[in-house]
Each structure stands twice: as structure tokens, then as C-alpha cells.
C-alpha positions as CSV (number, residue, x, y, z in Angstrom):
1,M,141.9,79.6,140.9
2,D,140.0,79.9,137.5
3,L,137.3,77.6,136.2
4,A,139.3,75.4,133.9
5,D,141.8,74.6,137.1
6,R,138.6,74.1,139.2
7,V,137.0,71.7,136.9
8,E,140.5,69.8,136.2
9,A,141.0,69.3,140.1
10,G,137.3,68.0,140.6
11,E,136.0,70.9,142.6
12,P,132.2,71.8,141.9
13,P,131.5,75.3,140.5
14,T,130.4,78.2,142.8
15,H,127.1,80.2,141.4
16,E,128.7,83.9,141.8
17,N,125.6,85.8,140.2
18,C,122.9,83.2,142.0
19,D,120.6,85.3,144.1
20,G,119.6,83.0,147.5
21,D,121.0,79.6,148.1
22,H,121.3,77.0,145.3
23,N,120.5,73.7,146.5
24,S,121.9,71.7,143.8
25,E,125.3,69.4,144.0
26,F,127.7,69.1,141.9
27,D,128.2,65.3,140.5
28,P,131.9,65.0,140.3
29,R,131.2,62.3,137.8
30,I,130.1,65.0,135.1
31,T,133.5,66.9,134.3
32,I,134.3,68.9,131.4
33,S,138.1,68.8,130.2
34,S,139.6,71.7,129.0
35,T,143.3,70.7,128.5
36,S,144.5,70.2,125.3
37,K,145.6,66.6,126.3
38,M,142.1,65.5,127.2
39,A,140.5,67.6,124.3
40,G,142.6,66.1,121.8
41,Q,141.4,62.3,123.6
42,T,137.8,63.3,123.6
43,V,136.7,66.2,121.7
44,A,138.6,65.6,118.4
45,P,137.2,61.6,117.9
46,F,133.4,63.0,118.9
47,L,133.6,65.6,116.1
48,A,135.2,63.1,113.6
49,K,132.7,60.6,114.1
50,H,129.3,63.1,113.5
51,I,131.2,65.5,111.0
52,P,133.6,62.9,108.8
53,D,133.6,65.4,105.8
54,Q,135.5,68.0,108.1
55,Y,137.3,66.3,110.9
56,A,137.7,62.3,110.1
57,P,141.1,61.6,108.1
58,L,140.6,59.9,104.8
59,P,139.9,56.0,105.2
60,K,141.5,53.4,103.3
61,A,139.8,51.7,100.3
62,Q,137.5,49.2,102.0
63,P,134.9,46.8,100.1
64,A,131.6,48.5,99.9
65,T,129.2,47.6,102.5
66,T,125.8,48.3,103.0
67,S,125.2,50.9,105.3
68,Q,122.2,51.7,107.6
69,K,120.6,54.9,108.9
70,D,121.9,55.9,112.3
71,P,118.7,57.0,114.4
72,N,120.6,59.5,116.1
73,T,120.9,61.4,112.5
74,K,117.5,62.6,112.6
75,Y,117.7,66.3,112.9
76,C,115.2,68.9,113.1
77,Y,114.5,70.9,110.0
78,R,116.5,74.2,111.6
79,H,119.6,72.4,112.8
80,R,121.6,69.9,110.9
81,P,125.5,69.4,111.6
82,D,126.2,68.1,108.1
83,S,124.9,71.0,106.4
84,K,124.5,75.1,106.9
85,C,122.1,75.6,109.8
86,R,118.8,77.5,108.8
87,R,118.3,79.4,111.8
88,T,121.6,81.6,112.4
89,A,121.8,84.1,115.2
90,D,121.7,87.6,114.7
91,E,124.5,90.0,114.7
92,P,124.0,92.0,117.7
93,T,124.1,88.6,119.7
94,M,126.7,87.2,118.4
95,E,128.9,90.7,119.0
96,N,127.6,90.8,122.6
97,L,128.8,86.7,122.8
98,Q,132.3,87.5,121.2
99,R,132.8,90.4,123.8
100,D,131.8,88.3,127.0
101,L,134.0,85.3,125.6
102,Q,137.1,87.6,124.9
103,A,136.7,89.1,128.9
104,L,137.7,85.6,129.8
105,S,141.0,83.8,130.6
106,Q,142.3,81.7,127.6
107,A,142.0,78.6,129.3
108,D,138.4,79.6,130.0
109,Q,137.7,80.2,126.5
110,Q,139.2,76.8,125.2
111,G,137.1,75.2,127.6
112,I,133.8,77.1,126.8
113,S,134.8,76.6,122.8
114,H,135.3,73.1,123.2
115,V,131.6,72.7,125.1
116,W,130.2,74.6,122.0
117,A,131.9,72.4,119.2
118,L,130.7,69.3,121.0
119,F,127.3,70.6,121.4
120,S,127.1,71.8,117.8
121,A,128.5,68.4,116.3
122,A,126.0,66.1,118.7
123,P,123.4,64.7,116.7
124,A,119.6,65.4,118.2
125,K,119.3,62.6,120.5
126,Q,122.8,63.6,122.4
127,R,122.0,67.1,122.2
128,N,118.7,66.6,124.1
129,L,120.5,64.7,127.0
130,M,123.2,67.4,127.1
131,L,120.6,69.5,128.1
132,Q,118.8,67.8,130.6
133,G,121.9,67.7,132.1
134,I,122.7,71.2,131.9
135,L,119.1,72.1,133.3
136,T,119.6,70.1,136.4
137,Q,122.5,72.1,137.2
138,C,120.9,75.5,136.6
139,C,119.8,77.8,139.5
140,F,116.7,79.8,139.3
141,P,118.1,83.2,138.1
142,Q,119.7,81.2,135.0
143,L,116.5,79.2,134.2
144,S,114.7,82.6,134.1
145,Y,117.0,83.7,131.8
146,L,116.3,80.9,129.3
147,S,112.9,81.2,129.6
148,N,113.1,84.9,128.6
149,A,115.8,84.1,125.9
150,V,113.6,81.3,124.4
151,K,110.3,83.3,123.9
152,D,112.4,84.9,121.0
153,L,114.2,81.9,119.5
154,I,111.3,79.8,118.9
155,R,109.7,82.1,117.0
156,I,109.4,80.8,113.3
157,D,108.7,82.8,110.4
158,F,107.2,80.1,108.6
159,L,106.3,82.0,105.0
160,A,110.3,82.7,104.9
161,A,110.6,79.2,105.7
162,L,108.3,77.3,103.2
163,P,108.8,77.6,99.1
164,S,106.8,80.5,98.0
165,E,103.8,78.6,96.3
166,V,103.2,77.0,99.8
167,S,103.3,80.8,101.0
168,F,101.3,81.9,98.5
169,K,98.6,79.1,99.0
170,I,98.4,80.2,102.7
171,L,98.1,84.0,101.9
172,C,95.1,83.1,99.3
173,H,93.2,81.7,102.1
174,L,93.4,85.4,104.2
175,D,90.5,88.0,103.9
176,T,91.1,91.4,102.6
177,T,91.9,93.5,106.0
178,S,94.4,90.2,107.4
179,L,96.5,90.2,103.8
180,C,97.1,94.1,104.2
181,K,98.2,93.6,107.7
182,A,100.5,90.7,106.8
183,A,102.2,92.8,104.2
184,Q,103.1,95.3,107.2
185,V,105.0,92.4,109.1
186,S,108.5,92.3,107.1
187,R,109.7,92.9,103.6
188,R,109.9,89.5,102.8
189,W,105.9,89.0,103.7
190,R,105.0,92.2,101.9
191,L,106.8,90.8,99.0
192,L,104.6,87.8,99.2
193,A,101.2,89.6,100.3
194,D,101.6,92.2,97.1
195,D,102.2,89.4,94.7
196,D,100.0,89.2,91.7
197,V,99.2,85.6,92.3
198,V,97.5,86.2,95.6
199,W,95.8,89.3,94.4
200,H,94.4,87.9,91.2
201,R,92.9,85.4,93.8
202,M,91.4,87.5,95.5
203,C,89.6,89.3,92.7
204,E,88.8,86.3,91.2
205,Q,86.9,85.4,94.2
206,H,85.2,88.8,94.8
207,I,84.8,90.7,91.4
208,D,81.5,90.4,89.8
209,R,80.1,87.7,92.6
210,K,79.7,87.5,96.1
211,C,82.1,85.5,97.9
212,T,80.8,82.6,99.8
213,S,82.9,83.1,102.6
214,C,82.5,86.6,103.2
215,G,79.8,87.5,101.5
216,W,81.5,90.6,100.0
217,G,81.1,91.2,96.1
218,L,82.9,93.7,94.1
219,P,81.7,95.7,90.8
220,L,83.0,93.9,87.5
221,L,86.2,94.4,86.1
222,E,87.5,93.9,82.5
223,R,87.1,90.4,81.4
224,R,89.4,90.5,78.7
225,Q,92.2,91.5,81.1
226,L,90.9,88.6,83.3
227,R,91.1,86.0,80.2
228,D,94.3,87.2,79.2
229,W,96.2,87.1,82.5
230,K,95.3,83.8,83.2
231,R,96.2,82.7,79.7
232,Q,99.5,83.7,80.1
233,Q,100.0,82.1,83.6
234,Q,98.6,78.8,81.9
235,L,101.4,79.1,79.1
236,R,104.1,80.3,81.6
237,G,103.4,77.1,83.8
238,A,103.7,74.8,80.8
239,G,107.0,76.6,79.8
240,R,106.1,77.9,76.6
241,G,104.9,81.9,77.4
242,L,103.3,83.9,74.5
243,N,104.3,82.5,71.3
244,E,103.5,81.3,68.3
245,W,102.4,78.3,69.9
246,S,99.9,80.1,71.8
247,P,96.3,79.6,70.3
248,K,94.3,82.6,69.4
249,L,97.1,84.8,69.5
250,T,98.3,86.4,66.1
251,P,102.2,87.5,65.8
252,V,102.7,91.0,65.0
253,P,105.2,92.3,62.3
254,D,108.2,93.9,63.9
255,E,107.6,97.5,62.9
256,K,104.1,97.2,64.1
257,I,105.3,95.9,67.4
258,G,107.4,99.1,68.1
259,K,104.3,101.3,67.1
260,D,101.8,99.7,69.5
261,L,104.4,99.7,72.0
262,V,104.4,103.5,71.8
263,T,101.0,103.7,71.5
264,L,100.6,101.8,74.9
265,N,103.0,103.9,76.7
266,R,101.6,107.1,75.9
267,S,98.1,106.6,76.1
268,S,97.2,105.9,79.9
269,K,93.3,105.9,79.3
270,R,91.2,104.4,76.7
271,D,88.9,106.1,74.6
272,A,85.5,105.6,74.8
273,D,85.5,103.7,71.2
274,S,87.7,101.1,73.0
275,F,84.9,100.2,75.1
276,T,81.2,97.9,74.4
277,S,77.9,99.3,75.5
278,D,77.8,97.4,78.4
279,G,81.2,98.8,79.7
280,L,83.9,96.2,79.0
281,V,86.9,96.5,76.6
282,A,86.0,95.8,72.9
283,N,88.1,92.6,72.1
284,S,89.1,93.5,68.6
285,S,91.7,92.2,66.5
286,E,94.2,95.0,66.8
287,A,94.1,94.9,70.7
288,S,94.4,91.0,70.7
289,K,97.6,91.6,68.6
290,R,99.2,93.7,71.2
291,Q,99.3,91.2,73.6
292,C,101.8,89.0,71.8
293,T,105.2,89.4,69.9
294,S,107.2,87.2,67.3
295,T,110.5,88.4,67.6
296,E,112.9,87.0,70.0
297,D,113.5,90.4,72.0
298,S,109.9,90.7,72.6
299,Y,109.5,87.3,73.7
300,F,111.7,88.5,76.8
301,T,110.2,91.7,76.9
302,K,107.9,91.7,80.2
303,Q,104.1,92.5,80.1
304,K,103.1,95.7,81.8
305,F,99.7,94.9,83.5
306,R,98.3,97.0,86.4
307,P,99.1,95.1,89.5
308,W,96.3,93.3,90.7
309,K,96.3,94.7,93.9
310,D,95.6,98.1,92.2
311,V,92.3,96.6,90.8
312,Y,91.1,95.2,93.8
313,K,91.9,98.6,95.6
314,D,89.9,100.5,92.9
315,R,86.9,97.8,92.9
316,F,86.9,97.8,96.6
317,K,86.5,101.4,97.2
318,V,83.7,101.6,94.5
319,G,82.1,98.7,96.5
320,T,82.4,100.5,99.3
321,N,80.8,103.2,97.9
322,W,77.9,101.5,97.0
323,K,77.4,99.8,100.3
324,Y,77.3,103.2,102.3
325,G,75.5,105.1,99.4
326,R,78.6,107.6,99.1
327,C,77.9,109.1,95.3
328,S,78.3,112.1,93.2
329,M,75.0,113.0,91.2
330,K,74.3,114.8,88.0
331,I,71.1,116.0,87.1
332,F,69.6,116.1,83.2
333,R,67.0,118.4,82.8
334,G,65.3,119.2,79.0
335,H,62.4,117.2,78.3
336,T,58.8,119.0,78.8
337,N,57.1,115.8,79.9
338,G,57.9,112.6,81.8
339,I,60.6,110.7,81.4
340,V,59.6,106.8,81.1
341,C,62.8,105.0,79.2
342,L,66.7,105.6,79.3
343,Q,70.0,103.8,78.7
344,F,73.6,104.9,79.3
345,G,76.9,104.1,78.2
346,D,80.3,105.3,79.1
347,T,79.8,108.7,77.6
348,I,76.4,109.1,76.7
349,L,72.9,108.8,78.1
350,A,69.3,108.4,75.9
351,T,66.1,109.3,77.4
352,G,62.8,108.8,76.0
353,S,59.9,111.0,77.0
354,Y,55.9,111.5,76.8
355,D,57.0,114.6,74.9
356,T,57.7,112.4,71.8
357,T,61.4,113.0,71.8
358,I,64.6,111.0,72.4
359,K,67.7,113.0,73.7
360,I,71.1,112.3,73.5
361,W,73.0,113.7,76.5
362,D,76.9,113.9,77.1
363,I,77.3,112.4,80.8
364,A,80.5,114.9,81.3
365,T,79.1,117.9,80.6
366,E,75.4,117.3,81.4
367,K,74.3,118.8,78.2
368,C,71.9,117.5,75.5
369,I,74.0,116.9,72.3
370,R,71.4,115.5,70.0
371,T,67.1,115.5,70.0
372,L,65.7,112.7,68.1
373,R,62.3,114.1,66.6
374,G,59.8,111.8,64.6
375,H,57.4,110.0,66.8
376,T,54.1,111.8,66.7
377,S,53.0,110.1,70.9
378,G,55.2,109.5,73.9
379,V,58.3,107.5,73.6
380,R,57.9,104.1,75.8
381,S,60.9,102.3,75.4
382,L,64.5,102.5,73.7
383,Q,67.8,100.4,73.4
384,F,70.9,101.3,71.6
385,D,74.2,100.2,70.5
386,D,77.3,101.5,68.9
387,T,75.6,101.7,65.7
388,K,71.7,101.9,66.0
389,L,68.9,103.0,68.8
390,I,65.8,101.5,68.5
391,S,62.6,103.1,70.0
392,G,58.6,102.1,70.4
393,S,56.1,104.5,71.1
394,L,52.6,105.1,71.6
395,D,52.1,106.1,68.0
396,K,52.2,102.6,67.1
397,T,55.4,102.4,65.7
398,I,58.9,101.3,66.0
399,K,61.7,103.4,64.6
400,V,65.2,102.9,64.0
401,W,68.0,105.7,64.2
402,N,71.2,106.4,63.9
403,W,71.9,107.9,67.0
404,R,75.0,109.6,66.1
405,T,73.5,112.2,63.5
406,G,69.8,112.2,64.4
407,E,68.6,110.1,61.0
408,C,65.8,108.1,61.2
409,L,66.7,104.8,59.3
410,S,63.6,102.8,59.0
411,T,59.9,102.8,60.8
412,F,58.2,99.5,61.3
413,P,54.4,99.6,61.7
414,G,52.8,96.6,62.8
415,H,51.2,97.0,66.0
416,S,47.5,98.1,66.0
417,E,47.9,99.7,69.2
418,G,51.1,101.6,71.1
419,V,54.4,100.0,71.3
420,I,55.1,100.0,75.1
421,G,58.4,97.8,75.0
422,V,61.5,96.8,72.5
423,H,64.4,94.7,73.2
424,F,67.0,93.3,70.7
425,D,69.4,90.7,70.8
426,G,71.5,89.2,67.9
427,N,69.4,89.9,64.8
428,I,66.3,89.1,66.9
429,L,64.1,92.1,67.8
430,A,61.0,91.9,70.1
431,S,58.0,94.3,71.1
432,G,55.6,94.2,73.3
433,S,52.1,96.3,73.0
434,I,48.7,98.1,74.3
435,D,47.4,95.1,71.7
436,R,48.4,92.1,73.9
437,T,50.8,90.6,71.3
438,V,54.7,90.1,71.3
439,K,55.5,90.5,67.8
440,I,59.4,88.9,66.8
441,W,61.1,90.7,64.0
442,N,64.4,89.4,62.3
443,F,66.6,91.6,61.0
444,I,68.3,88.9,58.5
445,D,65.3,87.5,56.4
446,K,62.7,90.5,57.4
447,S,60.2,88.2,58.4
448,T,57.4,89.4,61.4
449,T,55.9,86.8,63.7
450,S,53.0,87.7,66.4
451,L,53.0,85.7,69.7
452,R,49.4,85.6,71.1
453,G,48.4,84.3,74.8
454,H,48.5,87.5,77.1
455,K,45.2,88.8,78.1
456,D,46.2,92.2,78.9
457,W,48.8,95.2,77.7
458,V,52.5,93.6,77.3
459,N,54.7,96.0,79.3
460,D,58.1,94.3,78.8
461,V,60.2,91.8,76.7
462,K,63.7,90.5,76.7
463,V,64.9,88.3,74.2
464,D,68.0,85.7,75.0
465,F,69.3,84.7,71.5
466,Q,71.4,82.2,72.8
467,S,68.6,80.2,73.7
468,R,66.1,81.5,71.1
469,T,63.8,82.7,73.9
470,V,61.7,85.3,74.8
471,F,60.4,86.4,78.1
472,S,56.9,88.8,78.4
473,A,55.7,90.6,81.1
474,S,51.9,91.9,80.9
475,D,48.8,93.4,82.4
476,D,47.5,90.2,83.2
477,C,49.9,89.6,86.1
478,T,51.8,86.9,84.4
479,V,55.2,86.5,82.7
480,R,55.4,84.1,79.7
481,L,58.3,82.1,78.3
482,W,58.5,81.6,74.7
483,D,60.1,79.5,72.3
484,L,61.3,81.1,69.3
485,D,61.8,77.6,67.3
486,T,57.5,76.8,67.7
487,M,56.7,80.1,68.6
488,K,54.3,79.0,71.6
489,T,54.7,79.9,75.1
490,I,56.4,77.0,76.9
491,R,55.7,78.4,80.5
492,I,53.7,80.9,82.4
493,F,55.0,82.5,85.9
494,E,52.2,83.2,87.9
495,G,52.4,85.1,91.8
496,H,52.1,88.8,91.7
497,V,48.9,90.3,92.3
498,G,49.4,93.5,90.1
499,Q,50.4,94.5,86.7
500,V,53.7,93.0,86.1
501,Q,55.5,96.0,84.6
502,Q,59.3,94.7,84.3
503,V,61.1,91.5,83.5
504,T,64.8,91.3,83.9
505,L,67.4,88.3,83.0
506,L,70.5,88.0,85.6
507,P,73.8,87.2,84.1
508,A,74.6,83.2,84.2
509,E,77.4,83.6,87.3
510,Y,74.5,84.9,89.6
511,E,73.5,82.4,92.2
512,P,71.0,83.3,95.0
513,E,71.8,82.8,98.9
514,D,70.0,79.6,100.2
515,A,67.6,79.0,96.7
516,E,66.2,75.7,97.9
517,A,65.3,76.9,101.3
518,E,63.4,80.3,100.1
519,D,61.1,78.5,97.8
520,T,59.0,77.7,100.5
521,D,58.4,81.5,100.9
522,D,55.5,81.7,99.4
523,G,55.2,78.5,97.1
524,A,51.4,78.4,97.7
525,S,50.8,81.3,95.6
526,S,53.7,81.6,93.4
527,T,53.9,78.8,90.6
528,S,54.3,78.0,87.2
529,S,52.1,76.4,84.6
530,F,52.9,74.4,81.4
531,T,50.9,75.1,78.0
532,D,51.6,73.4,74.7
533,L,53.5,70.3,76.4
534,D,52.4,67.6,78.2
535,T,51.9,68.5,81.9
536,P,55.0,67.2,84.2
537,D,55.0,66.8,87.6
538,E,54.7,70.5,89.6
539,F,58.0,72.2,89.0
540,S,59.6,69.7,86.9
541,S,62.2,70.8,84.5
542,S,61.2,68.2,82.0
543,V,60.1,70.9,79.6
544,F,63.3,71.4,78.3
545,E,64.2,67.8,78.2
546,S,63.0,67.7,74.6
547,W,65.3,70.5,73.7
548,G,68.8,69.4,71.5
549,K,71.7,68.8,73.3
550,N,73.5,71.4,71.3
551,R,71.0,74.2,72.2
552,P,71.5,76.3,75.5
553,L,69.1,76.9,78.3
554,P,67.3,80.4,78.6
555,P,68.6,82.3,81.5
556,K,68.7,80.2,85.1
557,Y,67.0,83.2,86.9
558,I,65.2,86.4,86.5
559,L,63.5,89.2,88.2
560,T,60.2,90.6,88.1
561,G,58.8,94.0,89.4
562,A,54.9,94.8,89.7
563,L,52.3,97.4,90.9
564,D,51.7,95.2,93.9
565,S,55.0,96.6,95.3
566,T,57.1,93.4,95.1
567,I,60.1,92.4,93.3
568,R,60.1,88.5,92.6
569,L,63.2,86.2,91.9
570,W,62.2,83.3,90.1
571,D,63.9,79.8,89.0
572,V,63.7,79.5,85.2
573,I,64.5,76.0,85.0
574,S,62.4,74.8,87.9
575,G,59.6,77.5,87.7
576,R,59.8,78.2,91.6
577,C,59.6,81.4,92.7
578,L,62.6,82.0,95.2
579,K,62.6,84.7,97.0
580,T,60.0,87.9,97.2
581,F,61.5,91.7,97.8
582,F,59.4,93.9,100.2
583,G,60.1,97.6,100.8
584,H,58.2,99.9,98.5
585,V,55.1,101.1,99.7
586,E,53.5,101.7,96.1
587,G,54.0,100.0,92.6
588,V,57.4,98.9,91.0
589,W,57.9,100.2,87.6
590,A,61.4,100.2,87.2
591,L,63.9,97.3,87.4
592,A,67.5,96.3,86.9
593,G,69.8,93.8,88.3
594,D,73.4,92.3,87.8
595,T,75.6,89.6,90.0
596,L,75.8,91.8,93.0
597,R,72.7,94.2,93.2
598,V,69.1,95.0,92.2
599,V,67.6,98.6,91.9
600,S,64.1,99.4,91.7
601,G,62.0,102.7,91.2
602,A,58.7,103.0,92.2
603,E,55.5,105.1,92.5
604,D,56.7,106.1,96.0
605,R,59.5,108.1,94.4
606,M,62.0,106.2,95.9
607,V,64.9,104.1,94.6
608,K,65.9,101.2,96.1
609,V,69.2,99.2,96.3
610,W,69.2,95.3,97.1
611,D,71.6,92.5,98.0
612,A,71.1,90.3,95.1
613,R,71.7,87.4,96.7
614,T,69.8,87.7,100.0
615,G,67.4,90.2,98.8
616,K,67.9,92.5,101.9
617,C,67.4,96.2,101.2
618,E,70.9,97.8,101.6
619,K,69.9,101.8,100.3
620,T,67.5,104.1,99.7
621,F,67.6,107.1,97.7
622,S,65.1,109.9,97.6
623,G,64.7,113.2,95.7
624,H,62.5,112.6,92.8
625,T,59.1,114.6,93.1
626,G,57.5,111.9,90.9
627,A,57.0,108.5,90.2
628,V,60.6,107.0,89.1
629,S,59.8,105.0,86.0
630,C,62.9,104.0,84.5
631,I,66.4,102.8,85.7
632,G,69.7,102.1,84.4
633,L,72.6,100.3,86.2
634,S,76.3,99.7,85.5
635,D,79.0,98.2,88.0
636,S,79.9,102.0,89.4
637,R,76.8,103.8,88.2
638,M,73.0,104.3,88.5
639,C,70.7,106.4,86.0
640,T,67.2,106.8,87.2
641,G,64.4,108.9,85.3
642,S,61.0,110.1,86.6
643,I,57.8,111.6,85.6
644,D,59.3,115.0,87.2
645,C,61.2,115.6,83.7
646,E,64.3,114.9,85.5
647,A,67.2,111.9,85.0
648,R,69.5,111.5,87.9
649,M,73.1,109.9,87.3
650,Y,74.6,108.4,90.4
651,S,78.2,107.8,90.2
652,F,80.1,105.5,92.3
653,K,83.4,105.8,90.9
654,N,86.7,107.1,93.2
655,E,85.8,111.0,92.4
656,S,88.4,113.4,94.1
657,E,86.2,114.5,96.8
658,L,85.5,110.9,97.8
659,G,88.6,109.3,97.9
660,E,89.7,111.3,100.8
661,Q,86.7,109.7,102.9
662,I,87.5,106.0,101.9
663,E,91.4,106.3,102.1
664,G,91.2,104.2,105.6
665,E,88.9,101.6,104.5
666,G,91.5,98.6,105.0
667,F,94.0,99.8,102.1
668,A,96.7,101.8,104.3
669,A,100.2,102.0,103.2
670,S,101.5,98.5,103.9
671,T,105.2,99.8,104.9
672,P,107.2,97.2,106.6
673,L,107.7,97.9,110.1
């Protein structure tokens, strides 16, 4: 007797595959009819009731009535009998199920099919009731089978179930390592995890700043690329794209579009002329025109931007090289006396020496391509841009050079003693001298003004053209902030117990760690005083309240280095010393910094790299045989000059020999499993 005959006769089923005794008794009141007659009376009405679109006959026209929602029709998001189920069985499971079903008799197949049809049509409440009844009749081996089978069935690919926008939002909260591991889960996950939306957020959170969550920061990338990409996304979200309505985007003639596209496709690298002196891409009018088109064909042409994951990967490798001190080094030799000032760009390095010369070096070949001669005493400071180089010398003069040709364009006498520091920004040049004065030179109206107040040599000056202020560091152990509108001192920073050699302005994006908690570190000895104004409360920022609303404030943070072997971080607005960096055993002569790190050189012949936010010393470089007197810094390079007549260039870029060492740092190939 088969299963259908036993059920129809009211006999309990036997558990032939059970191991051991099964004590549950079959309740004859719970039966399953498998005959065609019984099925027509029970199954068909059930299906017609719950799936009327497929099984119910067309009803007669009746007056419209207000329908109430049946509570039994509340389904889970993965099962809706009235629509296609989101979760479907995999193909191997269905093949095995079909094979086992065909091995049964025709009557058994019909009975089992009716049971499946009833369960498939049932609402959630009745489904649960059916399952409860079945579970009460299962023996232990069957329950064990259910336990093993359910483990895999209840796993949900939530990223596949959710909208892409929500998935991107979730992935944006992962760190770099977790995001790369997520890309290895499946092809769908890789498609989401590698999307530009996710990696743009990662770049925006870490590049040129320290992440507040993980404390990790990466070197600066091309700001213009970031700005253009964000603008394009905003326009795309508004349904407009890059077109004639986009501000600051100038249409280009058709013939020029084709030429520019050919040029862009042929050249994979930018030449040195397309970069500014600070290493950023020049925002030229020609370059901006290439970002938009005016024809219909070009409107639908997809812009070929470098994937943000690749940008992050390169910056991550550079940041890792900085962290672990992995770099290549080039040594520039040629001066006959100590090097005391330097600056470098993408392709050239300029050094000034006590031997009265300025040398221009080709960084790639390490060769001197030009020597500027004209000073009659040691060159103590220099600064250059694309068109000129300005130098200050102990011969009491300031000279302006065309560094490309070596021609001296003009000479500015004015100081009564040697010039130690020069710095220009916009049309303003400031110079500091042994004569204890700071001179302000205006390139437009040719005016000259002397700022007096320091009691000893002025070693360094920094101009902030936007706020019209100047910072000066002196051997009188103070740093002064000057107002260029009134030509008066508006603040004095006191705290160093040695001669202050350097003052460095930090970018506006820089934020220290726990700044308020640090000002008690040595607040008793590090204060600021006010002059030429009514003296406000201690550490008050009211000194700037008299400024007009349209006048920007000076840089919020500055760094100073002195011969007391310390580096100090100052809050310019409040006047507080926020942090003191200890580590050098002799006086600090050279200092540079950005949003991620601070580098310093000292009399102890050491170069130290500091975490800009925490003040922790991350790495120490040695090699010079004399005091380190000058230093330069960019996102991926550092250059030091010394009294030993050598300049050393440290490159943390992804050199070929460095790439193999860091291949496994968290960016392994994300191939789906």
C-alpha cells in the first residue's frame, strides 16, 4: 500500500528511515487527501481564495464596496504569493528535488504536489500553522536534517536585496581593509565595493587630512580633479550633466574637441609645465575647456576619469612608505660651503649656500643645470615660482633672478645689515635682517615699509597675503604677528627659551588632536601678549574683532622651531601654545609642515618626521655629517640641506623597487571567490 492509499484509509504513516524509536503518534484527524475528487474540493478553492488572479473565475459585476485589508496577507519581504518570490532555490537543489519526486508513484507525486501548492498559496499566518503541525510529527533525524538545511537558507545577501544607494551608504562606513575584503565575497559585492562613489568618499575622508575615525591620513592628490568630479556628480544628480547650464564650464568648438580628445588619449602623463610650484595641477583655461563639450555626441561621451580606488591605492602606498620610512634617496653635491636654504618643485631643486652662489639642479639627473652668481656674501634665504627667484644674502641685498636663464633682473638694497629671511605672497615681499627690522616691499606701487619691534636678529618671515598679515621669528625668543594695514604688531607669541629660527604657517585644513586639552601642557610659560590695542582678557580673540567682516583672519595654526631644541604649535586666534614637540637634543634650525606631518632638522644632524596632529615622532633620518640647516616638504618627497655641503632628496613615491615590498599592504587582488 502506497502513501496515498494509507492516508486515504486513515492509517498512520511509517518512519522507515528513522533510527531508533519514534514516540509521536499520528493524529487521524490530521489527514491529507490526494485523490482528484478530494483535491478538487479542498485545494482548488484554497488556491482560488488566496491567488484569485490565477485560479478564481471572473466574478460578476457588483457594486463597489470598501475593501478592508486582510491581516493574513502580511507577507515577509522574501515571500509574496501574489508576486514573484525574491528568493529562489538554486539549480542543483531543484534538480535533486525533481529526481527524487520522479522516483515515486504517480499518486504520491500528485499528493506531494498538492501539499506544496497549498503551502505556496497560504498567507504567512497559515504557513506558520502548517509548519507547526509538520514539526510536531517530525522525528529526530528529520529535525536534524531541517537544522542543517535551514543554516544556509536563512543567509541573506543584504547588499543584493537593498537598493544600490543604501548599499553604497553601508560600504562607506568600512575601513580600507574591510572594503577590500568585501570585494572578494562575490561579483555583486565587488561591483559595489569598487564603485567610485565608495572610493571617492574614502579619498575625501583620508587624503590631505587625518581621519577622525582611524587616525590615518594620506598625501594630497590633485585638487582640481576632486573639485571637477564633485561638480559633475552634483550636476548629474540634478539631471543636467556637463552642459551649457553648468557654471564655470566653457563650451569648446567641435574641431577643438576632437583635437583635445586625441591629445588626452595619447598623453598618459602631464609635463612639468602643467603643474604649479606647490605640486598641484595648473587650473588653466585650456584645461578647464577640456572638461566640457557643447555637441550632442560629446554630451553622451563618458568622461574617462581615473578610478578613485586607483588614486587611493597610490596615495595609500605613499602614505605607508612615509609611515615605515621606505624611500629612495638622491644626494646633490657641488657647493663648496654649507647649504643654508633650499626649495624644490616637480623637476628642479634650488639651493643657496655660504659660498655666495645659488644652484639650480635637475632632480631626475641629479646634475646642476645652472649656477646663479652675483651675491658677494652667503645666500641665507630664497624662494622661487614659475617666473622668478628671490634671494636674500648677508651682503645686505635682495636679488630677483630669472632662474631659467640665470639673469639677475634687479637688486634691492634697503637693510643696513645682512638679510636672513625672505618670503613673498601675491604682490607683497617681506624680508628679515640682522638689523632687527622687517621690511615690506610692494611690487605694485614700489613702496617700502620698515616694521620695528624685535630686539634681536629677525631669522624668518612669512607673508599671508589673504589676511594681509606677516609673521616674523627672532633671536629675541619671540614671534610677532604684524598687520600690514596699520604696519603695527598685533600679537607677540612668547614661550621659547632659545632663539626662534623658523615659523611655518599650517594649511587651513589642519586640525590638531585634542587642542583644548593640550593647552595646559605648558600654559604657564607659553603665552601671547597684545600691543597697540586695549589689552583684552588673557587668551582672548577680541584682537581680531575690529577687523571688517570681509577681511579674512590669519592662519589659525603656526609652528615655530628654536634653538631650545623644541617645536611649538600655536593657536593664532587665541594665542595659546597648544603642543610642544620634544625629541631633538640640540637646536632646531629647519622646519616644514602640512596637514599630515611635520619635518624638522637640527644641530644634532638628525631629521625627524612628526605626526602633525598628535606631535608624536614617527621616524628619524640620519646621514648628514653637519647640522641640518634647511628642509623642504611635499606630499611624497622631502629634501634636506646641511652645513656638510650636501642636499639630500628623499622620495616616498611608488618606485619600482618599493612596489614589491608593499604589494600586500591591504590591496591584494580582489577576485571574487
